[in-house]
C-alpha positions as CSV (number, residue, x, y, z in Angstrom):
1,M,166.7,-120.5,-74.7
2,A,165.0,-121.0,-71.3
3,E,161.2,-121.1,-71.1
4,L,159.5,-118.0,-69.7
5,V,157.0,-118.7,-66.9
6,L,154.6,-116.1,-65.5
7,V,153.8,-116.3,-61.8
8,T,150.9,-114.2,-60.7
9,G,151.0,-112.2,-57.5
10,G,154.8,-112.4,-56.9
11,S,154.6,-110.7,-53.5
12,G,152.5,-113.5,-52.1
13,Y,153.7,-116.3,-49.8
14,I,153.3,-119.2,-52.3
15,A,154.1,-117.1,-55.3
16,G,157.4,-116.0,-53.9
17,W,158.5,-119.6,-53.4
18,C,157.3,-120.4,-57.0
19,V,159.5,-117.6,-58.3
20,A,162.5,-118.8,-56.3
21,E,162.1,-122.5,-57.3
22,L,161.6,-121.8,-61.0
23,L,164.7,-119.7,-61.0
24,K,166.6,-122.5,-59.3
25,R,165.5,-124.9,-62.0
26,G,166.7,-122.7,-64.8
27,Y,163.5,-121.0,-66.0
28,D,163.2,-117.3,-66.8
29,V,160.4,-115.8,-64.6
30,R,158.1,-112.9,-65.0
31,T,155.8,-112.1,-62.0
32,T,153.0,-109.7,-61.6
33,V,152.7,-107.0,-58.9
34,R,149.9,-104.6,-58.4
35,D,152.4,-101.8,-57.4
36,P,155.7,-101.5,-59.3
37,E,157.3,-100.5,-56.0
38,R,156.8,-104.1,-54.8
39,A,159.3,-105.4,-57.3
40,K,162.2,-104.4,-55.0
41,S,160.9,-106.4,-52.1
42,V,160.1,-109.4,-54.2
43,T,163.6,-109.4,-55.6
44,A,165.1,-109.1,-52.2
45,A,163.0,-111.9,-50.8
46,V,163.8,-114.3,-53.6
47,S,167.5,-113.3,-53.5
48,G,167.7,-114.9,-50.0
49,V,167.6,-118.4,-51.6
50,V,168.6,-117.9,-55.3
51,D,170.4,-115.3,-57.4
52,P,167.9,-113.9,-60.0
53,A,170.9,-113.1,-62.2
54,G,168.8,-111.0,-64.6
55,R,166.3,-113.8,-65.2
56,L,163.5,-112.2,-63.1
57,S,161.2,-109.5,-64.6
58,F,158.0,-107.8,-63.5
59,A,154.7,-106.8,-65.0
60,V,152.1,-104.6,-63.4
61,A,148.7,-106.2,-63.3
62,D,145.8,-106.5,-60.9
63,L,143.2,-109.3,-60.7
64,T,140.4,-106.7,-60.5
65,A,141.3,-104.8,-63.7
66,D,141.8,-105.8,-67.4
67,E,144.8,-103.5,-67.9
68,G,148.3,-105.1,-68.0
69,W,147.4,-108.7,-68.5
70,D,148.1,-108.9,-72.3
71,A,151.5,-107.4,-71.7
72,A,152.2,-109.7,-68.8
73,L,151.5,-112.7,-71.0
74,K,153.5,-111.6,-74.0
75,D,156.1,-114.3,-75.0
76,V,155.2,-116.5,-72.0
77,D,155.4,-120.3,-72.3
78,R,153.6,-121.4,-69.1
79,V,151.7,-119.8,-66.2
80,L,151.4,-120.5,-62.5
81,H,148.3,-118.6,-61.5
82,V,148.8,-118.5,-57.8
83,A,147.4,-115.1,-56.8
84,S,143.9,-115.0,-55.2
85,P,142.2,-113.3,-52.3
86,L,142.8,-115.1,-49.0
87,G,140.9,-115.1,-45.7
88,I,137.7,-113.7,-44.4
89,A,135.5,-111.5,-46.5
90,A,135.2,-107.9,-45.4
91,G,132.0,-107.3,-43.5
92,N,129.0,-109.2,-44.9
93,D,129.9,-108.8,-48.5
94,P,130.8,-112.2,-50.0
95,D,131.7,-110.6,-53.3
96,A,134.7,-109.1,-51.6
97,L,136.4,-112.5,-52.2
98,I,134.3,-114.1,-54.9
99,A,134.4,-111.5,-57.6
100,P,138.2,-110.9,-57.5
101,A,138.9,-114.7,-57.4
102,R,136.5,-115.6,-60.3
103,D,137.1,-112.6,-62.5
104,G,140.8,-112.6,-61.9
105,A,141.1,-116.2,-63.0
106,L,139.2,-115.4,-66.2
107,R,141.4,-112.4,-66.9
108,V,144.5,-114.6,-66.6
109,L,143.0,-117.3,-68.8
110,R,141.8,-114.8,-71.5
111,A,145.2,-113.3,-71.8
112,A,146.9,-116.7,-71.6
113,T,144.8,-118.3,-74.4
114,A,145.2,-115.2,-76.6
115,A,149.0,-115.4,-76.2
116,G,149.0,-119.1,-77.0
117,V,150.5,-120.2,-73.6
118,R,151.1,-123.9,-73.5
119,R,149.6,-124.5,-70.0
120,V,148.1,-122.6,-67.1
121,V,148.4,-124.2,-63.6
122,M,145.9,-122.5,-61.3
123,T,146.0,-122.7,-57.5
124,S,142.5,-123.7,-56.3
125,A,142.0,-125.2,-52.8
126,A,141.0,-128.5,-51.2
127,N,138.0,-126.6,-50.0
128,A,136.7,-126.7,-53.6
129,A,136.7,-130.5,-53.5
130,S,135.1,-131.1,-50.1
131,P,131.7,-132.1,-48.7
132,S,129.9,-129.0,-47.3
133,S,130.3,-130.3,-43.8
134,Y,133.8,-131.0,-42.5
135,A,132.1,-133.4,-40.1
136,T,131.3,-135.8,-42.9
137,E,133.3,-139.0,-42.4
138,G,135.5,-140.4,-45.2
139,V,138.3,-139.6,-47.7
140,T,137.4,-137.7,-50.8
141,D,139.3,-137.0,-54.0
142,E,139.3,-134.7,-57.0
143,T,136.1,-136.1,-58.5
144,L,134.1,-134.3,-55.8
145,W,133.1,-130.7,-56.2
146,T,132.0,-128.5,-53.3
147,D,128.4,-127.3,-53.7
148,P,128.8,-123.5,-54.1
149,D,125.1,-123.0,-53.5
150,D,125.2,-124.4,-50.0
151,P,124.1,-121.5,-47.8
152,T,126.4,-122.7,-45.0
153,L,129.6,-122.3,-47.0
154,I,131.9,-119.5,-45.8
155,P,132.8,-116.9,-48.5
156,Y,136.4,-118.2,-48.9
157,R,135.2,-121.7,-49.8
158,R,132.6,-120.4,-52.2
159,S,135.1,-118.1,-53.8
160,K,137.7,-120.8,-54.5
161,T,135.0,-123.2,-55.8
162,L,133.4,-120.6,-58.1
163,A,136.7,-119.4,-59.4
164,E,137.8,-122.9,-60.3
165,R,134.5,-123.7,-61.9
166,A,134.6,-120.5,-63.9
167,A,138.1,-121.5,-65.1
168,W,137.1,-124.9,-66.3
169,D,133.9,-123.6,-67.9
170,F,136.0,-121.0,-69.8
171,M,138.4,-123.7,-71.0
172,D,135.6,-125.9,-72.1
173,G,134.7,-123.2,-74.7
174,H,138.3,-122.8,-75.8
175,D,139.7,-124.9,-78.7
176,G,143.3,-123.5,-78.9
177,P,146.5,-125.1,-77.7
178,T,146.4,-123.8,-74.1
179,E,145.8,-126.4,-71.4
180,L,144.5,-125.9,-67.8
181,T,145.5,-127.8,-64.7
182,T,144.4,-127.0,-61.2
183,V,146.2,-127.7,-57.9
184,L,144.1,-127.9,-54.7
185,P,146.3,-127.4,-51.6
186,G,145.4,-127.8,-47.9
187,A,146.8,-125.6,-45.2
188,V,150.1,-124.2,-46.5
189,F,152.9,-123.9,-43.9
190,G,156.7,-124.0,-44.2
191,P,159.6,-121.5,-44.2
192,V,159.1,-117.9,-45.1
193,L,161.1,-115.8,-47.6
194,T,160.0,-112.5,-46.0
195,T,157.8,-111.3,-43.2
196,E,155.8,-109.0,-45.4
197,N,153.2,-111.6,-46.4
198,I,153.2,-114.9,-44.5
199,G,149.7,-116.1,-45.3
200,S,148.5,-119.0,-43.3
201,V,151.8,-119.2,-41.6
202,G,150.4,-116.5,-39.3
203,I,148.8,-119.3,-37.3
204,V,152.2,-120.7,-36.3
205,A,153.4,-117.1,-35.5
206,R,150.5,-116.6,-33.2
207,M,151.2,-119.9,-31.4
208,L,154.8,-119.0,-30.9
209,S,154.0,-115.5,-29.6
210,G,151.6,-116.9,-27.0
211,R,148.7,-114.9,-28.6
212,M,146.8,-118.2,-29.1
213,S,146.1,-118.9,-25.4
214,G,144.2,-122.2,-26.2
215,I,144.1,-124.7,-29.1
216,P,140.8,-125.3,-30.8
217,R,139.9,-128.9,-31.8
218,I,140.7,-128.4,-35.4
219,G,142.7,-130.6,-37.8
220,L,144.6,-129.3,-40.8
221,E,145.9,-131.1,-43.9
222,V,149.3,-129.5,-43.8
223,V,151.3,-129.1,-47.0
224,D,154.8,-127.6,-47.0
225,V,155.1,-124.6,-49.3
226,R,158.2,-126.1,-50.9
227,D,156.3,-129.3,-51.7
228,L,153.3,-127.3,-53.0
229,V,155.6,-125.4,-55.4
230,D,157.1,-128.7,-56.5
231,V,153.7,-130.2,-57.4
232,H,152.8,-127.0,-59.3
233,I,155.9,-127.3,-61.4
234,R,155.3,-131.0,-61.9
235,A,151.8,-130.2,-63.0
236,M,153.2,-127.5,-65.3
237,T,155.5,-129.9,-67.1
238,S,154.0,-133.4,-67.0
239,P,152.4,-134.4,-70.3
240,Q,149.7,-136.3,-68.4
241,A,148.7,-133.3,-66.2
242,G,146.8,-131.3,-68.8
243,G,143.1,-130.9,-68.1
244,Q,143.4,-132.5,-64.6
245,R,142.7,-131.5,-61.0
246,F,145.3,-132.5,-58.4
247,L,144.7,-132.4,-54.6
248,A,147.9,-131.4,-52.7
249,T,146.7,-131.5,-49.1
250,G,149.6,-133.1,-47.3
251,E,149.3,-135.0,-44.0
252,F,146.4,-134.5,-41.6
253,I,147.5,-133.2,-38.1
254,W,145.5,-131.8,-35.2
255,M,146.5,-128.3,-34.0
256,A,147.1,-129.8,-30.6
257,D,149.7,-132.0,-32.1
258,I,151.3,-129.0,-33.9
259,A,151.6,-127.3,-30.5
260,R,153.2,-130.3,-28.9
261,A,155.6,-130.7,-31.8
262,L,156.7,-127.1,-31.4
263,R,157.3,-127.5,-27.7
264,E,159.2,-130.7,-28.1
265,E,161.4,-129.7,-31.0
266,L,162.1,-126.0,-30.2
267,G,162.4,-126.1,-26.4
268,P,162.6,-122.7,-24.8
269,E,162.0,-120.9,-28.1
270,A,158.5,-122.4,-28.0
271,G,157.9,-121.7,-24.3
272,R,154.9,-119.5,-25.0
273,V,153.1,-122.1,-27.1
274,S,149.9,-123.2,-25.4
275,T,148.9,-126.9,-25.4
276,R,145.6,-126.3,-23.6
277,Q,142.7,-127.7,-25.6
278,V,139.7,-125.4,-25.8
279,P,136.3,-127.1,-25.7
280,D,134.2,-126.7,-28.9
281,F,131.4,-125.0,-27.1
282,V,133.8,-122.3,-25.7
283,V,135.0,-121.6,-29.2
284,R,131.5,-121.2,-30.5
285,L,130.5,-118.9,-27.6
286,V,133.5,-116.7,-28.2
287,A,132.8,-116.6,-31.9
288,R,129.2,-115.6,-31.3
289,F,129.6,-113.0,-28.7
290,K,133.2,-111.8,-28.6
291,D,135.3,-112.5,-31.7
292,P,133.3,-112.8,-34.9
293,S,136.4,-113.6,-36.9
294,L,136.2,-117.1,-35.3
295,R,132.9,-117.8,-36.9
296,E,134.4,-119.1,-40.1
297,I,136.5,-121.8,-38.3
298,T,133.7,-123.2,-36.2
299,P,132.4,-125.6,-38.9
300,A,135.8,-127.2,-38.8
301,L,135.7,-128.1,-35.1
302,G,136.2,-131.8,-34.7
303,R,136.8,-132.2,-38.5
304,R,136.6,-135.7,-39.8
305,N,136.9,-135.3,-43.6
306,R,140.2,-136.1,-45.3
307,H,141.4,-135.8,-48.9
308,S,143.4,-138.3,-51.0
309,T,146.6,-137.3,-52.8
310,E,147.0,-140.6,-54.5
311,K,146.5,-139.0,-57.9
312,A,149.3,-136.5,-57.5
313,R,151.6,-139.2,-56.2
314,R,150.7,-141.6,-59.1
315,V,150.6,-139.2,-62.0
316,L,153.2,-136.7,-61.0
317,G,155.4,-138.7,-58.7
318,W,154.8,-136.2,-55.9
319,Q,156.1,-137.0,-52.4
320,P,155.3,-134.4,-49.7
321,R,157.2,-134.3,-46.4
322,P,155.7,-135.1,-43.0
323,A,153.5,-132.4,-41.4
324,R,155.6,-132.3,-38.2
325,R,158.8,-131.5,-40.1
326,T,156.9,-128.7,-42.0
327,V,155.5,-127.0,-39.0
328,V,158.9,-127.1,-37.1
329,D,160.7,-125.8,-40.2
330,C,158.1,-123.1,-40.4
331,A,158.5,-122.1,-36.8
332,R,162.3,-122.0,-37.0
333,S,162.1,-119.8,-40.1
334,L,159.7,-117.4,-38.3
335,I,162.1,-117.1,-35.4
336,A,165.1,-116.5,-37.7
337,H,163.2,-113.8,-39.5
338,S,162.2,-112.2,-36.1
339,A,158.5,-112.6,-37.1
340,V,157.4,-113.7,-33.7
341,H,156.1,-111.0,-31.4
342,A,154.4,-111.1,-28.0
């Protein structure tokens, strides 16, 4: 009998690919949705790459509420806890991201340990294993923890760090059979299954549409969503992975190089992609006086810090694809799904 894996937040970008790949590999999959009506769209998205064939089921559960999680975990063997708030906190309330991320992780873990799940793989972020300043030179690994008390941290970084910390603290007090593993990705790009929730891929969509009239001097550690799913499943099944953190950041690439790759590979289809570099001081001025949404990216201008994925390669045998291939595949998928608008 096939193992049953629970994927949290099935309508999300990463979770959708997790569901699809698990089905491809012969697992039975249950995924959570906040609204039962979302089950249809998740099934439709996944069906574009694999036939669910009666092996996909749904549970209604929300990270912000206790109801539904015990039922969601019933008879489950393993969990991929992928769901989490993403992006900029609403207004000036950092708890808009922090509380759902931290409390949601604890709800999943309480239900998983009560159900005797073998292993929970939780998606954290490389931002939880980074020096406070992106300008710090050097390459860091999983042994580093971001300081959540640093007042300069943006809410998203603080939320991911506190959520992962809370998860490990909870497991430290648990003596049952359930194991925890965390995966810390960088910027997740790659093909889309649907245009309903494209996550960080929206950056590429804005470049293709011409809505990004200039390119900030920001570098990203790009990981392909398909490779990220692969490392999650490896972390879920490898005997050596229990109780471990794994960075899954992918190759570092400047946004200017992403723009050039799109222009070179896609030709006329990338004709609206700007390759004009915007000086750092201009980005800061716009963030301060015209577009407050840019304030959270200004610390990353001229970024120098990198992360090492040696551990995931050595322990899990993980081999991510080049960043250039990922962003081009991402763009082609967006175009095919008509997700690029002027």
